[in-house]
C-alpha positions in Angstrom: 11.3 -3.0 -11.9 13.8 -0.8 -13.5 16.3 0.7 -11.1 15.6 4.3 -12.2 12.0 4.0 -11.1 12.8 2.9 -7.5 10.8 4.9 -4.9 12.7 3.8 -1.7 12.5 6.4 1.0 9.5 8.1 -0.7 5.9 8.2 0.6 2.8 7.9 -1.6 -0.8 8.6 -0.5 -3.3 6.4 -2.5 -7.0 7.2 -2.2 -9.6 4.6 -3.3 -6.9 2.0 -2.7 -9.1 -1.0 -2.0 -10.3 -1.6 -5.6 -9.6 -1.3 -9.3 -7.1 1.4 -10.3 -6.3 2.4 -6.8 -5.4 -1.2 -5.9 -3.3 -1.5 -9.0 -1.4 1.7 -8.4 -0.8 0.6 -4.8 0.7 -2.7 -6.0 3.0 -0.8 -8.4 4.1 1.7 -5.8 4.8 -1.1 -3.3 6.9 -3.0 -5.9 8.9 0.2 -6.5 9.6 0.4 -2.7 7.5 3.3 -1.7 6.0 3.7 1.7 2.3 3.8 1.2 -0.6 5.4 3.0 -3.8 3.8 1.7 -7.3 5.1 2.1 -10.7 3.7 1.1 -14.3 3.8 2.2 -14.4 0.1 3.0 -12.1 -1.5 5.6 -12.3 -5.2 4.6 -10.9 -4.9 1.0 -8.3 -2.4 2.2 -7.1 -4.9 4.9 -6.9 -7.6 2.3 -4.8 -5.4 0.0 -2.5 -4.5 2.9 -2.0 -8.2 3.7 -1.3 -8.9 0.0 1.3 -6.2 -0.1 2.9 -7.6 3.1 3.1 -11.1 1.6 4.1 -10.2 -1.9 6.5 -7.3 -1.4 7.7 -7.8 2.2 6.1 -4.6 3.3 5.2 -3.9 6.9 1.6 -2.8 7.2 -0.5 -1.4 10.0 -4.2 -0.6 10.0 -5.5 2.0 12.4 -9.1 1.5 13.6 -11.6 2.1 10.7 -13.3 5.5 10.8 -16.9 6.1 9.8 -16.1 7.0 6.1 -12.5 6.1 5.6 -10.3 3.1 6.4 -6.5 3.6 6.4 -3.5 1.4 6.2 0.2 2.5 6.4 2.5 0.3 4.4 6.3 0.5 4.9 8.6 -1.7 2.9 10.8 -3.8 5.2 13.3 -4.3 2.4 13.6 -3.6 -1.3 12.0 -6.3 -3.4 14.4 -8.5 -5.3 
C-alpha cells in the first residue's frame, strides 16, 4: 500500500460488504488502515468477512446482533498493517 493512500484515523461505511465488490472494497479499505462500518443483508457472510479482516489486517471487529434486514460489523484497525 502506498503511504499517500493510508486511511488511518478515517471511517468508511461499506454497504453490501458481505460479497463481491463490497467485500473487495472492504479488504482494500482495511489494508489502508480505515475504520470500517460494514452492512449487509445476510449476517453469516458478513461475520466471515469481519473475521478475515481481523486475521489478515490485525483489525478489531465487533458485530452487533443482526437486525431483520441488515447485519452490521464495526472494524477498527488495531495497528497499521506492515
